[in-house]
C-alpha positions in Angstrom: 0.5 -89.0 -61.3 -3.4 -89.5 -62.3 -5.0 -89.4 -65.7 -7.9 -87.1 -65.6 -10.1 -86.4 -68.3 -11.9 -83.1 -68.6 -15.2 -82.7 -70.3 -15.8 -79.0 -72.2 -19.9 -79.3 -73.0 -20.2 -75.3 -74.1 -21.3 -75.2 -77.4 -19.7 -72.0 -77.6 -15.7 -71.7 -78.5 -15.0 -69.0 -76.5 -17.2 -69.3 -73.3 -17.0 -68.6 -68.7 -17.4 -72.3 -69.0 -14.0 -72.9 -70.3 -12.4 -70.4 -68.8 -13.6 -72.0 -65.9 -11.7 -75.1 -66.7 -9.0 -73.7 -68.4 -8.3 -72.7 -64.3 -9.4 -76.2 -62.9 -6.6 -77.5 -65.8 -4.5 -75.2 -64.2 -3.9 -76.5 -61.2 -4.3 -80.1 -61.9 -1.5 -79.9 -64.1 0.8 -77.6 -62.0 0.5 -80.7 -59.4 1.8 -83.4 -61.7 -1.3 -84.9 -63.6 -1.6 -86.2 -67.0 -4.9 -83.4 -67.9 -6.8 -85.0 -71.2 -9.3 -82.5 -72.4 -12.6 -83.7 -74.7 -14.3 -80.6 -76.1 -17.5 -82.3 -77.0 -18.3 -80.0 -79.8 -15.6 -81.0 -81.8 -17.1 -84.4 -81.9 -19.0 -85.6 -84.9 -22.5 -84.6 -84.4 -24.0 -86.7 -86.1 -22.5 -89.6 -84.3 -23.2 -88.2 -80.9 -27.0 -87.8 -81.7 -27.2 -91.4 -83.5 -25.2 -92.9 -80.3 -23.0 -94.4 -83.1 -20.1 -95.8 -80.4 -18.4 -97.6 -83.5 -17.3 -93.6 -84.9 -13.4 -93.7 -84.4 -13.9 -90.4 -82.8 -16.6 -91.7 -80.3 -14.8 -95.4 -79.4 -11.4 -93.0 -78.6 -13.2 -91.1 -76.8 -15.0 -93.2 -74.6 -11.7 -95.7 -73.9 -10.0 -92.1 -72.8 -12.7 -91.6 -70.2 -13.2 -95.4 -69.1 -9.4 -95.2 -68.7 -8.8 -92.2 -66.7 -8.3 -92.2 -63.3 -10.3 -89.5 -62.0 -13.0 -87.1 -64.8 -14.2 -83.2 -64.6 -17.5 -82.8 -66.1 -18.2 -78.7 -66.4 -21.4 -76.8 -68.3 -22.9 -73.8 -68.3 -26.3 -74.2 -67.1 -29.6 -73.7 -69.8 -33.5 -74.1 -69.1 -32.3 -75.5 -65.5 -30.1 -78.0 -66.3 -26.4 -79.3 -68.1 -26.3 -78.9 -71.7 -27.5 -81.4 -74.8 -24.1 -81.9 -75.9 -23.1 -83.1 -72.8 -26.1 -85.4 -72.8 -25.1 -86.6 -75.8 -21.8 -87.9 -74.5 -23.0 -89.1 -71.6 -25.8 -91.2 -73.3 -23.2 -93.1 -75.1 -20.7 -93.8 -72.6 -21.0 -97.5 -71.1 -23.2 -98.0 -67.8 -20.5 -98.3 -65.5 -18.1 -95.9 -67.3 -17.0 -93.9 -64.6 -17.1 -97.1 -61.7 -13.9 -96.5 -59.4 -13.4 -92.8 -60.5 -13.2 -89.8 -59.0 -16.0 -87.1 -60.5 -15.8 -83.2 -59.8 -19.0 -81.2 -61.5 -18.4 -77.9 -62.1 -21.3 -75.0 -64.1 -21.7 -71.9 -64.5 -24.7 -69.6 -65.7 -26.3 -65.7 -65.5 -28.8 -67.0 -62.5 -28.7 -67.7 -59.1 -31.6 -69.1 -59.3 -29.8 -72.3 -61.4 -27.4 -73.4 -58.8 -28.8 -76.3 -57.8 -28.8 -77.5 -61.7 -25.2 -79.3 -60.1 -26.5 -81.1 -57.6 -30.1 -82.1 -59.0 -29.6 -82.8 -62.6 -26.0 -83.3 -62.8 -25.2 -85.5 -60.1 -27.9 -88.5 -60.1 -26.5 -89.0 -63.9 -22.8 -89.3 -62.9 -23.4 -91.5 -59.8 -25.5 -93.4 -62.5 -22.1 -94.3 -64.6 -20.9 -96.0 -61.1 -18.3 -93.1 -60.1 -17.2 -94.3 -57.0 -16.7 -90.5 -55.2 -19.0 -87.3 -56.7 -16.9 -85.0 -55.2 -18.4 -81.3 -54.0 -19.0 -79.5 -56.7 -20.1 -75.5 -57.4 -21.5 -73.4 -59.9 -20.1 -70.0 -60.8 -22.1 -66.7 -61.8 -21.3 -65.7 -65.1 -20.7 -62.0 -63.5 -17.9 -63.2 -61.6 -15.9 -64.8 -64.4 -14.2 -61.7 -67.1 -12.7 -63.1 -69.6 -9.6 -61.4 -72.0 -10.3 -62.7 -75.2 -7.2 -61.4 -76.6 -5.4 -63.1 -74.9 -7.7 -65.5 -73.5 -6.5 -64.5 -70.1 -9.3 -64.7 -67.2 -10.4 -63.1 -63.8 -12.0 -64.7 -60.9 -13.9 -62.8 -58.5 -12.5 -63.6 -55.2 -15.2 -65.8 -54.3 -15.1 -67.6 -57.0 -11.5 -68.0 -57.1 -11.9 -69.2 -53.2 -14.4 -71.7 -54.0 -12.9 -73.2 -56.8 -9.4 -74.2 -55.3 -11.9 -75.2 -51.9 -13.4 -78.0 -54.3 -10.3 -78.9 -57.0 -8.7 -79.3 -53.7 -11.0 -81.5 -52.4 -11.6 -83.5 -55.4 -7.6 -83.7 -55.4 -7.3 -85.7 -52.1 -10.1 -88.2 -52.8 -8.0 -88.6 -55.8 -4.5 -89.7 -53.8 -6.5 -91.5 -51.3 -8.0 -93.6 -53.9 -3.8 -93.9 -55.3 -1.8 -93.6 -52.4 -1.8 -92.7 -48.5 -1.8 -89.5 -47.8 1.6 -86.9 -45.7 0.7 -86.8 -42.3 0.7 -82.8 -41.2 3.0 -81.2 -38.9 1.8 -79.2 -36.1 1.6 -75.4 -35.3 2.0 -72.2 -37.4 5.8 -71.9 -38.6 7.6 -69.2 -40.1 10.4 -70.3 -42.0 13.5 -68.7 -44.4 13.8 -71.6 -47.2 15.4 -73.0 -49.8 13.0 -72.4 -53.3 13.9 -75.8 -54.2 12.5 -77.3 -51.2 9.3 -79.0 -50.8 7.6 -76.7 -48.8 8.0 -74.1 -51.6 6.0 -75.9 -53.9 2.6 -75.2 -53.0 3.2 -71.7 -53.6 5.4 -72.0 -56.9 2.4 -74.1 -58.3 -0.1 -71.8 -57.3 1.3 -69.1 -59.1 1.5 -70.5 -62.0 -1.9 -71.2 -62.0 -3.3 -67.9 -61.2 -0.9 -66.4 -63.5 -1.5 -68.5 -66.0 -5.3 -68.2 -65.6 -5.4 -64.1 -65.3 -2.8 -63.0 -68.2 -3.9 -66.4 -70.9 -0.3 -66.4 -72.2 2.6 -68.4 -71.3 5.4 -66.3 -70.9 8.5 -66.3 -68.7 7.3 -64.3 -65.9 3.4 -66.5 -66.0 6.0 -69.5 -66.0 7.8 -68.0 -63.1 11.1 -68.2 -65.1 11.3 -64.7 -65.3 14.3 -64.5 -63.0 16.7 -67.1 -61.3 15.5 -69.5 -58.8 18.9 -69.0 -57.3 18.3 -65.4 -56.8 16.3 -66.0 -54.5 19.2 -68.1 -51.6 22.0 -66.7 -49.8 23.6 -64.1 -50.2 21.5 -61.8 -51.4 17.9 -63.2 -51.3 15.3 -64.7 -49.1 12.4 -66.8 -49.6 10.3 -67.7 -46.8 6.7 -69.7 -46.3 4.4 -69.7 -43.5 3.2 -73.0 -42.2 0.1 -73.2 -40.2 -0.4 -77.5 -39.5 2.5 -78.6 -41.4 0.7 -76.7 -44.7 2.2 -73.6 -46.5 -0.5 -71.5 -46.3 1.6 -68.4 -47.5 5.0 -67.0 -48.2 7.4 -64.5 -50.5 10.9 -64.3 -51.3 13.5 -61.1 -52.2 16.4 -61.1 -54.5 18.8 -58.7 -55.4 18.1 -55.1 -57.3 20.2 -53.2 -56.5 23.7 -52.5 -54.6 20.5 -50.7 -52.2 17.4 -52.3 -53.6 15.5 -55.8 -53.0 13.1 -56.7 -55.2 10.2 -58.3 -53.2 8.6 -61.5 -55.4 6.3 -64.2 -55.6 3.8 -62.4 -52.3 1.2 -65.2 -52.3 -1.5 -66.7 -49.9 -3.4 -70.0 -50.4 -6.9 -68.8 -51.2 -8.7 -70.6 -48.0 -6.9 -68.1 -45.8 -7.3 -65.0 -47.3 -8.7 -62.1 -45.6 -6.3 -63.2 -42.5 -3.5 -60.6 -43.2 -1.2 -63.4 -44.1 0.2 -61.2 -47.0 0.9 -58.7 -45.0 2.8 -61.1 -42.7 4.7 -62.3 -45.6 5.6 -58.3 -46.5 6.9 -57.6 -43.1 9.0 -61.2 -42.6 10.4 -60.3 -46.5 11.3 -56.6 -45.4 13.0 -57.9 -42.1 14.7 -59.9 -44.4 16.0 -57.0 -46.4 16.9 -55.1 -43.6 19.1 -57.9 -42.3 21.0 -58.5 -45.4 21.3 -54.3 -46.0 19.2 -53.3 -48.0 17.7 -49.7 -47.6 15.0 -49.7 -50.1 12.1 -52.2 -51.5 11.0 -52.6 -54.7 7.8 -54.6 -56.5 5.7 -55.0 -59.8 2.7 -57.3 -59.6 0.6 -57.0 -63.0 -2.7 -55.1 -63.9 -5.1 -58.0 -63.3 -3.9 -58.4 -59.8 -6.1 -55.6 -58.1 -5.9 -57.7 -54.4 -2.0 -57.2 -54.9 -2.3 -53.6 -55.4 -5.0 -52.8 -52.8 -2.0 -54.6 -50.4 0.8 -52.9 -51.2 -1.0 -49.7 -51.2 -2.0 -50.5 -47.9 1.1 -51.7 -46.4 2.4 -48.5 -47.2 4.3 -48.8 -50.8 4.4 -46.0 -53.1 3.1 -46.8 -56.1 4.9 -45.8 -59.1 1.7 -45.4 -61.9 -1.1 -43.2 -62.0 -3.9 -44.7 -59.4 -6.7 -43.4 -61.5 -5.2 -44.9 -64.9 -6.9 -47.7 -67.2 -4.7 -50.6 -65.4 -4.4 -52.3 -68.6 -2.9 -49.5 -70.0 -0.4 -48.7 -67.6 1.7 -52.4 -67.6 3.8 -53.8 -64.7 2.5 -51.9 -61.6 5.6 -50.7 -60.3 6.0 -49.5 -56.1 8.7 -48.8 -53.8 9.0 -48.4 -50.6 12.3 -46.6 -47.8 13.2 -49.1 -45.4 12.9 -47.5 -42.0 16.5 -46.3 -41.1 17.2 -48.2 -38.0 16.1 -51.8 -38.9 19.2 -51.6 -42.0 21.9 -53.8 -41.2 25.4 -52.7 -42.7 26.1 -54.9 -45.7 29.0 -56.1 -44.0 27.8 -57.4 -40.8 24.0 -58.6 -42.9 25.7 -61.9 -44.0 23.0 -64.5 -45.7 19.8 -65.4 -44.9 19.4 -68.0 -42.2 19.5 -71.7 -43.1 16.2 -73.5 -44.1 14.9 -75.7 -41.0 13.4 -77.9 -43.3 13.9 -81.7 -43.3 17.4 -81.0 -41.5 18.8 -79.6 -44.2 20.0 -76.2 -45.3 20.4 -74.8 -48.5 23.5 -74.3 -50.5 24.5 -71.1 -51.9 24.4 -70.4 -55.9 27.5 -70.0 -57.8 27.9 -66.4 -58.5 24.4 -65.0 -57.4 23.3 -62.0 -59.6 21.4 -59.1 -59.1 18.8 -56.8 -61.2 20.1 -54.2 -63.3 17.1 -52.3 -63.4 15.5 -54.1 -66.2 12.2 -53.7 -65.2 12.5 -49.9 -66.6 12.0 -52.0 -69.9 8.8 -53.7 -69.2 5.7 -51.7 -71.3 3.0 -54.2 -71.6 1.5 -56.2 -69.0 2.6 -59.0 -71.8 5.9 -58.2 -70.3 4.9 -58.1 -66.4 6.8 -58.4 -63.3 4.5 -60.0 -61.3 5.3 -60.1 -57.3 
């Protein structure tokens, strides 16, 4: 685990920059890192302007940054440069305060004309402070960030989400190389039926927590993936599927018992770096195949109002919406879909048995004691705060 200090340098308490930083912090946190945010606007202004390093709060922040393994610096772009707030803090740091650290710079702004601000204004200062490696930063257009002030949720455009995922992963790889050897990758693409407790399932579950937490703001059982028991995704009534490419988990999903004849699809996910390749559709096909093999005749699922790509996927895959497609998504709550499985694909419940064993590290998953199914609870959901995201 690394200690990563993040610097929030927007002068505004409600800003797109802080929203982007929150998304990055969630990704760092689910990887097990200790993330410590420094909100520069909350530091004593007079001490900052006077470069008073003896001030207790300023001294504590300087020590915090010096003790960190890595730093994330975020800033809105004003007048083609980073904020004056950030400048005042950087000016009080010792000359080599960032020595031995990886640094990720991220900026936001209203115009693509400022896209070079990261490289030409901010990066040289970070290098002068001794940063071991300033990773590829990113400039996020304000129009790519939609903030929901009521609950702190954030909806990033697909382009922004993919780019932030890429630069954050690059940053983490540098942090990892600085601290430990990387795990070697396997070869070839593989579809596996695994236990949700297997290591290869972790990237999927971690990233969903990041995505849901970012989009919906609130910490709820659904955004934390605790709304149903994990054991529901194992035999004899459930299944968990992942797709590996070169040993890396790039997509996956799960099914659980919804009622005697219906499986519920949940946890459908594709790594942001591998989207637009038909992987989510392939996951759905694998889950439908698994459901048919377990004797289910029908698929049910729900997704949230801030997941337009999921909604488009399910419609394209032949799922029938149980809501008004023309209504405001935020007014609907959970978006429910259903699909009948082709009769010829369904095995009888007695012949279906359970899902095949996981072939990961040579071990098969253990069947849960008394796996439970759904009782139609989703019908009682009325607010997006209770959404049952797939």
